[in-house]
PDBQT receptor file of N, H, CA, C and O in Angstrom, charges set to zero:
ATOM      1  N   MET A   1      -4.016  30.092  18.731  1.00  0.00    +0.000 N 
ATOM      2  CA  MET A   1      -3.369  29.792  19.964  1.00  0.00    +0.000 C 
ATOM      3  C   MET A   1      -2.998  28.390  19.834  1.00  0.00    +0.000 C 
ATOM      4  O   MET A   1      -2.031  28.291  20.589  1.00  0.00    +0.000 OA
ATOM      5  N   ALA A   2      -3.212  27.238  19.305  1.00  0.00    +0.000 N 
ATOM      6  H   ALA A   2      -3.998  27.319  18.692  1.00  0.00    +0.000 HD
ATOM      7  CA  ALA A   2      -2.417  26.076  19.519  1.00  0.00    +0.000 C 
ATOM      8  C   ALA A   2      -1.305  25.903  18.718  1.00  0.00    +0.000 C 
ATOM      9  O   ALA A   2      -0.564  24.920  18.767  1.00  0.00    +0.000 OA
ATOM     10  N   ALA A   3      -1.167  26.982  17.881  1.00  0.00    +0.000 N 
ATOM     11  H   ALA A   3      -1.769  27.780  17.841  1.00  0.00    +0.000 HD
ATOM     12  CA  ALA A   3       0.284  26.828  16.951  1.00  0.00    +0.000 C 
ATOM     13  C   ALA A   3       1.183  27.417  17.991  1.00  0.00    +0.000 C 
ATOM     14  O   ALA A   3       2.379  27.356  17.703  1.00  0.00    +0.000 OA
ATOM     15  N   LYS A   4       0.916  27.908  19.003  1.00  0.00    +0.000 N 
ATOM     16  H   LYS A   4      -0.055  27.957  19.238  1.00  0.00    +0.000 HD
ATOM     17  CA  LYS A   4       2.154  28.128  19.991  1.00  0.00    +0.000 C 
ATOM     18  C   LYS A   4       2.742  27.055  20.782  1.00  0.00    +0.000 C 
ATOM     19  O   LYS A   4       3.919  26.968  21.132  1.00  0.00    +0.000 OA
ATOM     20  N   ASN A   5       1.376  25.902  21.127  1.00  0.00    +0.000 N 
ATOM     21  H   ASN A   5       0.420  25.972  20.843  1.00  0.00    +0.000 HD
ATOM     22  CA  ASN A   5       1.754  24.774  21.981  1.00  0.00    +0.000 C 
ATOM     23  C   ASN A   5       2.366  23.699  21.004  1.00  0.00    +0.000 C 
ATOM     24  O   ASN A   5       2.947  22.743  21.518  1.00  0.00    +0.000 OA
ATOM     25  N   ILE A   6       2.304  23.759  20.048  1.00  0.00    +0.000 N 
ATOM     26  H   ILE A   6       1.832  24.535  19.631  1.00  0.00    +0.000 HD
ATOM     27  CA  ILE A   6       2.820  22.679  18.547  1.00  0.00    +0.000 C 
ATOM     28  C   ILE A   6       3.801  23.464  18.052  1.00  0.00    +0.000 C 
ATOM     29  O   ILE A   6       3.684  24.659  17.778  1.00  0.00    +0.000 OA
ATOM     30  N   THR A   7       4.978  22.653  17.912  1.00  0.00    +0.000 N 
ATOM     31  H   THR A   7       5.073  21.682  18.134  1.00  0.00    +0.000 HD
ATOM     32  CA  THR A   7       5.906  22.758  17.123  1.00  0.00    +0.000 C 
ATOM     33  C   THR A   7       6.257  21.718  15.807  1.00  0.00    +0.000 C 
ATOM     34  O   THR A   7       5.435  20.811  15.682  1.00  0.00    +0.000 OA
ATOM     35  N   ALA A   8       7.245  21.733  14.925  1.00  0.00    +0.000 N 
ATOM     36  H   ALA A   8       7.913  22.470  15.026  1.00  0.00    +0.000 HD
ATOM     37  CA  ALA A   8       7.387  21.036  14.058  1.00  0.00    +0.000 C 
ATOM     38  C   ALA A   8       8.543  20.895  13.376  1.00  0.00    +0.000 C 
ATOM     39  O   ALA A   8       8.849  21.883  12.709  1.00  0.00    +0.000 OA
ATOM     40  N   GLN A   9       9.323  19.920  13.331  1.00  0.00    +0.000 N 
ATOM     41  H   GLN A   9       9.074  19.117  13.873  1.00  0.00    +0.000 HD
ATOM     42  CA  GLN A   9      10.863  19.929  12.847  1.00  0.00    +0.000 C 
ATOM     43  C   GLN A   9      10.805  19.100  11.636  1.00  0.00    +0.000 C 
ATOM     44  O   GLN A   9      10.533  17.907  11.774  1.00  0.00    +0.000 OA
ATOM     45  N   VAL A  10      11.058  19.652  10.295  1.00  0.00    +0.000 N 
ATOM     46  H   VAL A  10      11.279  20.621  10.183  1.00  0.00    +0.000 HD
ATOM     47  CA  VAL A  10      11.542  18.974   8.883  1.00  0.00    +0.000 C 
ATOM     48  C   VAL A  10      13.093  18.738   8.898  1.00  0.00    +0.000 C 
ATOM     49  O   VAL A  10      13.990  19.569   9.044  1.00  0.00    +0.000 OA
ATOM     50  N   THR A  11      13.157  17.586   8.735  1.00  0.00    +0.000 N 
ATOM     51  H   THR A  11      12.429  16.911   8.616  1.00  0.00    +0.000 HD
ATOM     52  CA  THR A  11      14.671  16.809   8.352  1.00  0.00    +0.000 C 
ATOM     53  C   THR A  11      14.441  16.391   6.955  1.00  0.00    +0.000 C 
ATOM     54  O   THR A  11      13.807  15.498   6.392  1.00  0.00    +0.000 OA
ATOM     55  N   LYS A  12      15.288  17.496   6.572  1.00  0.00    +0.000 N 
ATOM     56  H   LYS A  12      15.802  18.222   7.030  1.00  0.00    +0.000 HD
ATOM     57  CA  LYS A  12      15.394  17.195   4.602  1.00  0.00    +0.000 C 
ATOM     58  C   LYS A  12      15.839  15.667   4.180  1.00  0.00    +0.000 C 
ATOM     59  O   LYS A  12      15.413  14.877   3.337  1.00  0.00    +0.000 OA
ATOM     60  N   MET A  13      16.909  15.615   5.169  1.00  0.00    +0.000 N 
ATOM     61  H   MET A  13      17.256  16.256   5.853  1.00  0.00    +0.000 HD
ATOM     62  CA  MET A  13      17.945  14.223   4.845  1.00  0.00    +0.000 C 
ATOM     63  C   MET A  13      17.295  13.212   4.935  1.00  0.00    +0.000 C 
ATOM     64  O   MET A  13      17.365  12.333   4.076  1.00  0.00    +0.000 OA
ATOM     65  N   THR A  14      16.536  13.128   5.981  1.00  0.00    +0.000 N 
ATOM     66  H   THR A  14      16.480  13.842   6.679  1.00  0.00    +0.000 HD
ATOM     67  CA  THR A  14      15.830  11.880   6.393  1.00  0.00    +0.000 C 
ATOM     68  C   THR A  14      14.647  12.006   5.881  1.00  0.00    +0.000 C 
ATOM     69  O   THR A  14      14.125  10.951   5.518  1.00  0.00    +0.000 OA
ATOM     70  N   ARG A  15      14.061  12.958   5.738  1.00  0.00    +0.000 N 
ATOM     71  H   ARG A  15      14.485  13.814   6.033  1.00  0.00    +0.000 HD
ATOM     72  CA  ARG A  15      12.658  12.915   4.973  1.00  0.00    +0.000 C 
ATOM     73  C   ARG A  15      11.510  12.613   6.142  1.00  0.00    +0.000 C 
ATOM     74  O   ARG A  15      10.470  11.965   6.032  1.00  0.00    +0.000 OA
ATOM     75  N   LYS A  16      12.041  13.283   7.258  1.00  0.00    +0.000 N 
ATOM     76  H   LYS A  16      12.886  13.809   7.347  1.00  0.00    +0.000 HD
ATOM     77  CA  LYS A  16      11.011  12.826   8.406  1.00  0.00    +0.000 C 
ATOM     78  C   LYS A  16      10.600  14.043   9.018  1.00  0.00    +0.000 C 
ATOM     79  O   LYS A  16      11.348  15.020   9.021  1.00  0.00    +0.000 OA
ATOM     80  N   ILE A  17       9.353  14.063   9.588  1.00  0.00    +0.000 N 
ATOM     81  H   ILE A  17       8.745  13.269   9.586  1.00  0.00    +0.000 HD
ATOM     82  CA  ILE A  17       8.649  15.254  10.448  1.00  0.00    +0.000 C 
ATOM     83  C   ILE A  17       8.271  15.122  11.936  1.00  0.00    +0.000 C 
ATOM     84  O   ILE A  17       7.111  14.826  12.224  1.00  0.00    +0.000 OA
ATOM     85  N   THR A  18       9.175  15.323  12.878  1.00  0.00    +0.000 N 
ATOM     86  H   THR A  18      10.117  15.563  12.645  1.00  0.00    +0.000 HD
ATOM     87  CA  THR A  18       8.651  15.467  13.944  1.00  0.00    +0.000 C 
ATOM     88  C   THR A  18       7.907  16.380  14.509  1.00  0.00    +0.000 C 
ATOM     89  O   THR A  18       8.191  17.568  14.353  1.00  0.00    +0.000 OA
ATOM     90  N   ILE A  19       6.782  15.972  15.293  1.00  0.00    +0.000 N 
ATOM     91  H   ILE A  19       6.552  15.007  15.419  1.00  0.00    +0.000 HD
ATOM     92  CA  ILE A  19       5.900  17.148  15.788  1.00  0.00    +0.000 C 
ATOM     93  C   ILE A  19       6.086  16.679  17.540  1.00  0.00    +0.000 C 
ATOM     94  O   ILE A  19       6.141  15.554  18.038  1.00  0.00    +0.000 OA
ATOM     95  N   GLU A  20       6.149  17.982  18.154  1.00  0.00    +0.000 N 
ATOM     96  H   GLU A  20       6.104  18.895  17.749  1.00  0.00    +0.000 HD
ATOM     97  CA  GLU A  20       5.840  18.010  19.410  1.00  0.00    +0.000 C 
ATOM     98  C   GLU A  20       4.645  18.783  19.925  1.00  0.00    +0.000 C 
ATOM     99  O   GLU A  20       4.215  19.820  19.419  1.00  0.00    +0.000 OA
ATOM    100  N   ILE A  21       4.214  18.239  20.860  1.00  0.00    +0.000 N 
ATOM    101  H   ILE A  21       4.563  17.397  21.272  1.00  0.00    +0.000 HD
ATOM    102  CA  ILE A  21       2.957  19.104  21.201  1.00  0.00    +0.000 C 
ATOM    103  C   ILE A  21       2.657  18.978  22.657  1.00  0.00    +0.000 C 
ATOM    104  O   ILE A  21       3.023  17.914  23.157  1.00  0.00    +0.000 OA
ATOM    105  N   ASP A  22       1.932  20.033  23.628  1.00  0.00    +0.000 N 
ATOM    106  H   ASP A  22       1.634  20.897  23.223  1.00  0.00    +0.000 HD
ATOM    107  CA  ASP A  22       1.903  19.734  24.821  1.00  0.00    +0.000 C 
ATOM    108  C   ASP A  22       0.783  18.922  25.442  1.00  0.00    +0.000 C 
ATOM    109  O   ASP A  22      -0.268  19.026  24.810  1.00  0.00    +0.000 OA
ATOM    110  N   LYS A  23       0.728  18.163  26.479  1.00  0.00    +0.000 N 
ATOM    111  H   LYS A  23       1.582  18.078  26.993  1.00  0.00    +0.000 HD
ATOM    112  CA  LYS A  23      -0.277  16.989  26.841  1.00  0.00    +0.000 C 
ATOM    113  C   LYS A  23      -1.516  17.692  26.820  1.00  0.00    +0.000 C 
ATOM    114  O   LYS A  23      -2.464  17.091  26.314  1.00  0.00    +0.000 OA
ATOM    115  N   SER A  24      -1.773  19.248  27.423  1.00  0.00    +0.000 N 
ATOM    116  H   SER A  24      -1.003  19.736  27.834  1.00  0.00    +0.000 HD
ATOM    117  CA  SER A  24      -2.795  19.854  27.333  1.00  0.00    +0.000 C 
ATOM    118  C   SER A  24      -3.703  19.673  26.339  1.00  0.00    +0.000 C 
ATOM    119  O   SER A  24      -4.853  19.310  26.585  1.00  0.00    +0.000 OA
ATOM    120  N   LYS A  25      -3.126  19.986  24.743  1.00  0.00    +0.000 N 
ATOM    121  H   LYS A  25      -2.192  20.281  24.543  1.00  0.00    +0.000 HD
ATOM    122  CA  LYS A  25      -3.466  20.363  23.347  1.00  0.00    +0.000 C 
ATOM    123  C   LYS A  25      -3.718  18.941  22.817  1.00  0.00    +0.000 C 
ATOM    124  O   LYS A  25      -4.536  18.865  21.900  1.00  0.00    +0.000 OA
ATOM    125  N   LEU A  26      -3.175  17.859  23.225  1.00  0.00    +0.000 N 
ATOM    126  H   LEU A  26      -2.511  17.920  23.970  1.00  0.00    +0.000 HD
ATOM    127  CA  LEU A  26      -3.441  16.495  22.484  1.00  0.00    +0.000 C 
ATOM    128  C   LEU A  26      -4.787  16.296  22.040  1.00  0.00    +0.000 C 
ATOM    129  O   LEU A  26      -5.070  16.216  20.845  1.00  0.00    +0.000 OA
ATOM    130  N   GLU A  27      -5.656  16.210  22.999  1.00  0.00    +0.000 N 
ATOM    131  H   GLU A  27      -5.426  16.275  23.970  1.00  0.00    +0.000 HD
ATOM    132  CA  GLU A  27      -7.049  16.221  22.447  1.00  0.00    +0.000 C 
ATOM    133  C   GLU A  27      -7.681  17.353  21.617  1.00  0.00    +0.000 C 
ATOM    134  O   GLU A  27      -8.606  17.076  20.853  1.00  0.00    +0.000 OA
ATOM    135  N   SER A  28      -7.333  18.322  21.705  1.00  0.00    +0.000 N 
ATOM    136  H   SER A  28      -6.582  18.547  22.326  1.00  0.00    +0.000 HD
ATOM    137  CA  SER A  28      -7.879  19.414  20.526  1.00  0.00    +0.000 C 
ATOM    138  C   SER A  28      -7.217  19.087  19.491  1.00  0.00    +0.000 C 
ATOM    139  O   SER A  28      -7.902  19.071  18.468  1.00  0.00    +0.000 OA
ATOM    140  N   PHE A  29      -5.759  18.723  19.321  1.00  0.00    +0.000 N 
ATOM    141  H   PHE A  29      -5.203  18.736  20.152  1.00  0.00    +0.000 HD
ATOM    142  CA  PHE A  29      -5.074  18.530  18.174  1.00  0.00    +0.000 C 
ATOM    143  C   PHE A  29      -5.723  16.775  17.342  1.00  0.00    +0.000 C 
ATOM    144  O   PHE A  29      -5.950  16.580  16.148  1.00  0.00    +0.000 OA
ATOM    145  N   MET A  30      -5.835  15.964  18.292  1.00  0.00    +0.000 N 
ATOM    146  H   MET A  30      -5.651  16.123  19.262  1.00  0.00    +0.000 HD
ATOM    147  CA  MET A  30      -6.694  14.845  17.957  1.00  0.00    +0.000 C 
ATOM    148  C   MET A  30      -7.912  15.056  17.050  1.00  0.00    +0.000 C 
ATOM    149  O   MET A  30      -8.120  14.550  15.948  1.00  0.00    +0.000 OA
ATOM    150  N   ASN A  31      -8.721  15.965  17.790  1.00  0.00    +0.000 N 
ATOM    151  H   ASN A  31      -8.552  16.377  18.686  1.00  0.00    +0.000 HD
ATOM    152  CA  ASN A  31     -10.306  16.230  17.205  1.00  0.00    +0.000 C 
ATOM    153  C   ASN A  31     -10.060  16.837  16.021  1.00  0.00    +0.000 C 
ATOM    154  O   ASN A  31     -10.733  16.422  15.078  1.00  0.00    +0.000 OA
ATOM    155  N   THR A  32      -9.335  17.645  15.820  1.00  0.00    +0.000 N 
ATOM    156  H   THR A  32      -8.788  17.981  16.587  1.00  0.00    +0.000 HD
ATOM    157  CA  THR A  32      -9.004  18.712  14.212  1.00  0.00    +0.000 C 
ATOM    158  C   THR A  32      -8.653  17.654  13.432  1.00  0.00    +0.000 C 
ATOM    159  O   THR A  32      -9.209  17.691  12.335  1.00  0.00    +0.000 OA
ATOM    160  N   PHE A  33      -7.733  16.472  13.648  1.00  0.00    +0.000 N 
ATOM    161  H   PHE A  33      -7.281  16.443  14.539  1.00  0.00    +0.000 HD
ATOM    162  CA  PHE A  33      -7.777  15.826  12.400  1.00  0.00    +0.000 C 
ATOM    163  C   PHE A  33      -8.683  14.446  12.742  1.00  0.00    +0.000 C 
ATOM    164  O   PHE A  33      -8.193  13.317  12.732  1.00  0.00    +0.000 OA
ATOM    165  N   GLY A  34      -9.686  14.657  12.959  1.00  0.00    +0.000 N 
ATOM    166  H   GLY A  34     -10.085  15.574  12.968  1.00  0.00    +0.000 HD
ATOM    167  CA  GLY A  34     -10.845  13.586  13.103  1.00  0.00    +0.000 C 
ATOM    168  C   GLY A  34     -10.808  12.138  13.933  1.00  0.00    +0.000 C 
ATOM    169  O   GLY A  34     -11.685  11.276  13.889  1.00  0.00    +0.000 OA
ATOM    170  N   PHE A  35      -9.854  12.103  14.522  1.00  0.00    +0.000 N 
ATOM    171  H   PHE A  35      -9.142  12.803  14.558  1.00  0.00    +0.000 HD
ATOM    172  CA  PHE A  35      -9.670  11.006  15.227  1.00  0.00    +0.000 C 
ATOM    173  C   PHE A  35     -10.221  10.428  16.587  1.00  0.00    +0.000 C 
ATOM    174  O   PHE A  35      -9.783   9.562  17.344  1.00  0.00    +0.000 OA
ATOM    175  N   PHE A  36     -11.366  11.245  16.615  1.00  0.00    +0.000 N 
ATOM    176  H   PHE A  36     -11.722  11.948  16.000  1.00  0.00    +0.000 HD
ATOM    177  CA  PHE A  36     -12.714  10.666  17.765  1.00  0.00    +0.000 C 
ATOM    178  C   PHE A  36     -14.020  10.719  16.971  1.00  0.00    +0.000 C 
ATOM    179  O   PHE A  36     -15.122  10.531  17.487  1.00  0.00    +0.000 OA
ATOM    180  N   ARG A  37     -13.815  10.990  15.672  1.00  0.00    +0.000 N 
ATOM    181  H   ARG A  37     -12.920  11.143  15.253  1.00  0.00    +0.000 HD
ATOM    182  CA  ARG A  37     -15.003  10.793  14.940  1.00  0.00    +0.000 C 
ATOM    183  C   ARG A  37     -15.404   8.868  15.077  1.00  0.00    +0.000 C 
ATOM    184  O   ARG A  37     -14.644   7.989  15.482  1.00  0.00    +0.000 OA
ATOM    185  N   ARG A  38     -16.777   8.732  14.600  1.00  0.00    +0.000 N 
ATOM    186  H   ARG A  38     -17.394   9.446  14.272  1.00  0.00    +0.000 HD
ATOM    187  CA  ARG A  38     -17.307   7.640  14.937  1.00  0.00    +0.000 C 
ATOM    188  C   ARG A  38     -17.074   6.905  13.783  1.00  0.00    +0.000 C 
ATOM    189  O   ARG A  38     -16.786   5.710  13.843  1.00  0.00    +0.000 OA
ATOM    190  N   ASP A  39     -17.151   7.388  12.950  1.00  0.00    +0.000 N 
ATOM    191  H   ASP A  39     -17.385   8.359  12.901  1.00  0.00    +0.000 HD
ATOM    192  CA  ASP A  39     -16.836   6.058  11.861  1.00  0.00    +0.000 C 
ATOM    193  C   ASP A  39     -15.203   5.822  11.755  1.00  0.00    +0.000 C 
ATOM    194  O   ASP A  39     -14.689   4.768  11.382  1.00  0.00    +0.000 OA
ATOM    195  N   PHE A  40     -14.460   7.066  12.174  1.00  0.00    +0.000 N 
ATOM    196  H   PHE A  40     -14.878   7.922  12.477  1.00  0.00    +0.000 HD
ATOM    197  CA  PHE A  40     -12.658   6.295  12.268  1.00  0.00    +0.000 C 
ATOM    198  C   PHE A  40     -13.048   5.368  13.551  1.00  0.00    +0.000 C 
ATOM    199  O   PHE A  40     -12.975   4.181  13.232  1.00  0.00    +0.000 OA
ATOM    200  N   LEU A  41     -13.312   5.495  14.459  1.00  0.00    +0.000 N 
ATOM    201  H   LEU A  41     -13.371   6.459  14.718  1.00  0.00    +0.000 HD
ATOM    202  CA  LEU A  41     -13.454   4.886  15.721  1.00  0.00    +0.000 C 
ATOM    203  C   LEU A  41     -13.749   3.111  15.228  1.00  0.00    +0.000 C 
ATOM    204  O   LEU A  41     -13.150   2.099  15.590  1.00  0.00    +0.000 OA
ATOM    205  N   LYS A  42     -15.059   3.302  14.157  1.00  0.00    +0.000 N 
ATOM    206  H   LYS A  42     -15.546   4.125  13.863  1.00  0.00    +0.000 HD
ATOM    207  CA  LYS A  42     -15.293   2.136  13.655  1.00  0.00    +0.000 C 
ATOM    208  C   LYS A  42     -14.405   1.447  12.941  1.00  0.00    +0.000 C 
ATOM    209  O   LYS A  42     -14.068   0.286  13.177  1.00  0.00    +0.000 OA
ATOM    210  N   THR A  43     -13.910   2.300  11.844  1.00  0.00    +0.000 N 
ATOM    211  H   THR A  43     -14.184   3.242  11.652  1.00  0.00    +0.000 HD
ATOM    212  CA  THR A  43     -12.875   1.622  11.003  1.00  0.00    +0.000 C 
ATOM    213  C   THR A  43     -11.424   1.078  12.393  1.00  0.00    +0.000 C 
ATOM    214  O   THR A  43     -10.976  -0.067  12.335  1.00  0.00    +0.000 OA
ATOM    215  N   VAL A  44     -11.132   1.645  13.010  1.00  0.00    +0.000 N 
ATOM    216  H   VAL A  44     -11.497   2.575  13.056  1.00  0.00    +0.000 HD
ATOM    217  CA  VAL A  44      -9.865   1.418  14.039  1.00  0.00    +0.000 C 
ATOM    218  C   VAL A  44     -10.541  -0.358  14.603  1.00  0.00    +0.000 C 
ATOM    219  O   VAL A  44     -10.027  -1.415  14.238  1.00  0.00    +0.000 OA
ATOM    220  N   GLU A  45     -11.705  -0.249  15.490  1.00  0.00    +0.000 N 
ATOM    221  H   GLU A  45     -12.123   0.610  15.787  1.00  0.00    +0.000 HD
ATOM    222  CA  GLU A  45     -12.219  -1.708  16.023  1.00  0.00    +0.000 C 
ATOM    223  C   GLU A  45     -12.262  -2.438  14.942  1.00  0.00    +0.000 C 
ATOM    224  O   GLU A  45     -11.640  -3.461  15.225  1.00  0.00    +0.000 OA
ATOM    225  N   GLU A  46     -12.669  -2.508  13.777  1.00  0.00    +0.000 N 
ATOM    226  H   GLU A  46     -13.175  -1.677  13.547  1.00  0.00    +0.000 HD
ATOM    227  CA  GLU A  46     -12.776  -3.481  12.741  1.00  0.00    +0.000 C 
ATOM    228  C   GLU A  46     -11.611  -3.799  12.203  1.00  0.00    +0.000 C 
ATOM    229  O   GLU A  46     -11.512  -4.952  11.782  1.00  0.00    +0.000 OA
ATOM    230  N   SER A  47     -10.467  -2.908  12.074  1.00  0.00    +0.000 N 
ATOM    231  H   SER A  47     -10.547  -1.971  12.415  1.00  0.00    +0.000 HD
ATOM    232  CA  SER A  47      -8.806  -3.357  11.916  1.00  0.00    +0.000 C 
ATOM    233  C   SER A  47      -8.373  -4.107  13.025  1.00  0.00    +0.000 C 
ATOM    234  O   SER A  47      -7.787  -5.163  12.786  1.00  0.00    +0.000 OA
ATOM    235  N   GLU A  48      -8.508  -3.844  13.916  1.00  0.00    +0.000 N 
ATOM    236  H   GLU A  48      -8.984  -2.986  14.109  1.00  0.00    +0.000 HD
ATOM    237  CA  GLU A  48      -8.340  -5.067  15.014  1.00  0.00    +0.000 C 
ATOM    238  C   GLU A  48      -8.764  -6.020  15.329  1.00  0.00    +0.000 C 
ATOM    239  O   GLU A  48      -8.055  -6.900  15.818  1.00  0.00    +0.000 OA
ATOM    240  N   GLU A  49     -10.095  -6.155  15.146  1.00  0.00    +0.000 N 
ATOM    241  H   GLU A  49     -10.671  -5.440  14.749  1.00  0.00    +0.000 HD
ATOM    242  CA  GLU A  49     -10.652  -7.303  14.813  1.00  0.00    +0.000 C 
ATOM    243  C   GLU A  49      -9.705  -8.706  13.844  1.00  0.00    +0.000 C 
ATOM    244  O   GLU A  49      -9.224  -9.808  14.107  1.00  0.00    +0.000 OA
ATOM    245  N   ASP A  50      -9.875  -7.634  12.425  1.00  0.00    +0.000 N 
ATOM    246  H   ASP A  50     -10.266  -6.739  12.211  1.00  0.00    +0.000 HD
ATOM    247  CA  ASP A  50      -9.459  -8.294  11.507  1.00  0.00    +0.000 C 
ATOM    248  C   ASP A  50      -7.711  -8.607  11.736  1.00  0.00    +0.000 C 
ATOM    249  O   ASP A  50      -7.123  -9.359  10.959  1.00  0.00    +0.000 OA
ATOM    250  N   HIS A  51      -7.171  -8.097  12.608  1.00  0.00    +0.000 N 
ATOM    251  H   HIS A  51      -7.648  -7.486  13.240  1.00  0.00    +0.000 HD
ATOM    252  CA  HIS A  51      -6.042  -8.534  12.752  1.00  0.00    +0.000 C 
ATOM    253  C   HIS A  51      -5.776  -9.399  13.882  1.00  0.00    +0.000 C 
ATOM    254  O   HIS A  51      -4.653  -9.897  13.964  1.00  0.00    +0.000 OA
ATOM    255  N   GLN A  52      -6.654  -9.651  14.771  1.00  0.00    +0.000 N 
ATOM    256  H   GLN A  52      -7.566  -9.247  14.705  1.00  0.00    +0.000 HD
ATOM    257  CA  GLN A  52      -6.506 -10.620  15.920  1.00  0.00    +0.000 C 
ATOM    258  C   GLN A  52      -7.146 -12.055  15.116  1.00  0.00    +0.000 C 
ATOM    259  O   GLN A  52      -6.720 -13.184  15.361  1.00  0.00    +0.000 OA
ATOM    260  N   ILE A  53      -8.353 -11.730  14.021  1.00  0.00    +0.000 N 
ATOM    261  H   ILE A  53      -8.699 -10.813  13.822  1.00  0.00    +0.000 HD
ATOM    262  CA  ILE A  53      -8.466 -13.278  13.614  1.00  0.00    +0.000 C 
ATOM    263  C   ILE A  53      -7.327 -13.726  12.703  1.00  0.00    +0.000 C 
ATOM    264  O   ILE A  53      -7.046 -14.923  12.656  1.00  0.00    +0.000 OA
ATOM    265  N   GLY A  54      -6.541 -12.678  11.853  1.00  0.00    +0.000 N 
ATOM    266  H   GLY A  54      -6.769 -11.705  11.891  1.00  0.00    +0.000 HD
ATOM    267  CA  GLY A  54      -5.698 -13.096  10.866  1.00  0.00    +0.000 C 
ATOM    268  C   GLY A  54      -6.025 -12.718   9.476  1.00  0.00    +0.000 C 
ATOM    269  O   GLY A  54      -5.744 -13.440   8.519  1.00  0.00    +0.000 OA
ATOM    270  N   ARG A  55      -6.550 -11.713   9.389  1.00  0.00    +0.000 N 
ATOM    271  H   ARG A  55      -6.778 -11.126  10.166  1.00  0.00    +0.000 HD
ATOM    272  CA  ARG A  55      -7.227 -11.145   8.281  1.00  0.00    +0.000 C 
ATOM    273  C   ARG A  55      -6.509 -10.447   7.598  1.00  0.00    +0.000 C 
ATOM    274  O   ARG A  55      -6.997  -9.852   6.637  1.00  0.00    +0.000 OA
ATOM    275  N   VAL A  56      -4.973 -10.318   7.954  1.00  0.00    +0.000 N 
ATOM    276  H   VAL A  56      -4.576 -10.801   8.734  1.00  0.00    +0.000 HD
ATOM    277  CA  VAL A  56      -3.978  -9.135   7.419  1.00  0.00    +0.000 C 
ATOM    278  C   VAL A  56      -3.011  -9.781   6.815  1.00  0.00    +0.000 C 
ATOM    279  O   VAL A  56      -2.375 -10.737   7.259  1.00  0.00    +0.000 OA
ATOM    280  N   LYS A  57      -2.877  -9.132   5.561  1.00  0.00    +0.000 N 
ATOM    281  H   LYS A  57      -3.393  -8.356   5.201  1.00  0.00    +0.000 HD
ATOM    282  CA  LYS A  57      -1.893  -9.549   4.979  1.00  0.00    +0.000 C 
ATOM    283  C   LYS A  57      -0.423  -8.398   4.734  1.00  0.00    +0.000 C 
ATOM    284  O   LYS A  57      -0.441  -7.218   4.385  1.00  0.00    +0.000 OA
ATOM    285  N   LYS A  58       0.528  -9.114   5.005  1.00  0.00    +0.000 N 
ATOM    286  H   LYS A  58       0.542 -10.073   5.289  1.00  0.00    +0.000 HD
ATOM    287  CA  LYS A  58       1.848  -8.079   5.048  1.00  0.00    +0.000 C 
ATOM    288  C   LYS A  58       2.110  -7.475   3.512  1.00  0.00    +0.000 C 
ATOM    289  O   LYS A  58       2.215  -8.184   2.512  1.00  0.00    +0.000 OA
ATOM    290  N   ARG A  59       2.194  -6.024   3.534  1.00  0.00    +0.000 N 
ATOM    291  H   ARG A  59       2.109  -5.448   4.347  1.00  0.00    +0.000 HD
ATOM    292  CA  ARG A  59       2.516  -5.517   2.161  1.00  0.00    +0.000 C 
ATOM    293  C   ARG A  59       3.847  -4.496   2.265  1.00  0.00    +0.000 C 
ATOM    294  O   ARG A  59       3.810  -3.750   3.243  1.00  0.00    +0.000 OA
ATOM    295  N   LYS A  60       4.736  -4.395   1.600  1.00  0.00    +0.000 N 
ATOM    296  H   LYS A  60       4.766  -5.001   0.805  1.00  0.00    +0.000 HD
ATOM    297  CA  LYS A  60       6.126  -3.726   1.455  1.00  0.00    +0.000 C 
ATOM    298  C   LYS A  60       5.659  -2.519   1.275  1.00  0.00    +0.000 C 
ATOM    299  O   LYS A  60       6.112  -1.719   2.094  1.00  0.00    +0.000 OA
ATOM    300  N   SER A  61       4.602  -1.891   0.180  1.00  0.00    +0.000 N 
ATOM    301  H   SER A  61       4.235  -2.542  -0.485  1.00  0.00    +0.000 HD
ATOM    302  CA  SER A  61       4.257  -0.623  -0.047  1.00  0.00    +0.000 C 
ATOM    303  C   SER A  61       3.362  -0.848  -0.562  1.00  0.00    +0.000 C 
ATOM    304  O   SER A  61       2.972  -1.872  -1.123  1.00  0.00    +0.000 OA
ATOM    305  N   LEU A  62       2.643   0.780  -0.318  1.00  0.00    +0.000 N 
ATOM    306  H   LEU A  62       2.960   1.612   0.138  1.00  0.00    +0.000 HD
ATOM    307  CA  LEU A  62       1.157   0.702  -0.846  1.00  0.00    +0.000 C 
ATOM    308  C   LEU A  62       0.671   0.204  -2.886  1.00  0.00    +0.000 C 
ATOM    309  O   LEU A  62      -0.370  -0.060  -3.488  1.00  0.00    +0.000 OA
ATOM    310  N   ALA A  63       1.913   0.301  -3.189  1.00  0.00    +0.000 N 
ATOM    311  H   ALA A  63       2.758   0.516  -2.701  1.00  0.00    +0.000 HD
ATOM    312  CA  ALA A  63       2.112   0.183  -4.690  1.00  0.00    +0.000 C 
ATOM    313  C   ALA A  63       1.205  -1.088  -4.806  1.00  0.00    +0.000 C 
ATOM    314  O   ALA A  63       0.414  -1.173  -5.746  1.00  0.00    +0.000 OA
ATOM    315  N   GLU A  64       1.322  -2.230  -3.721  1.00  0.00    +0.000 N 
ATOM    316  H   GLU A  64       1.965  -2.161  -2.958  1.00  0.00    +0.000 HD
ATOM    317  CA  GLU A  64       0.945  -3.743  -3.916  1.00  0.00    +0.000 C 
ATOM    318  C   GLU A  64      -0.547  -3.791  -3.946  1.00  0.00    +0.000 C 
ATOM    319  O   GLU A  64      -1.156  -4.785  -4.342  1.00  0.00    +0.000 OA
ATOM    320  N   ILE A  65      -1.089  -2.772  -3.550  1.00  0.00    +0.000 N 
ATOM    321  H   ILE A  65      -0.595  -1.964  -3.229  1.00  0.00    +0.000 HD
ATOM    322  CA  ILE A  65      -2.693  -2.532  -3.136  1.00  0.00    +0.000 C 
ATOM    323  C   ILE A  65      -3.161  -2.487  -4.731  1.00  0.00    +0.000 C 
ATOM    324  O   ILE A  65      -4.346  -2.318  -5.022  1.00  0.00    +0.000 OA
TER     325      ILE A  65
């Protein structure tokens, strides 16, 4: 049923995906991808702290890691 309220549009020329979702289904959508899991939320809090302290390195690509 959730698929009826979510639409995805893929643009091949720009290699972008646009997802449109109904407000009422957003919480269910985010839960499906694990955005409410405690370990994920802990990681987000830790990264916010690192950013505020200045322990952040700017990268141009993931290949630098």
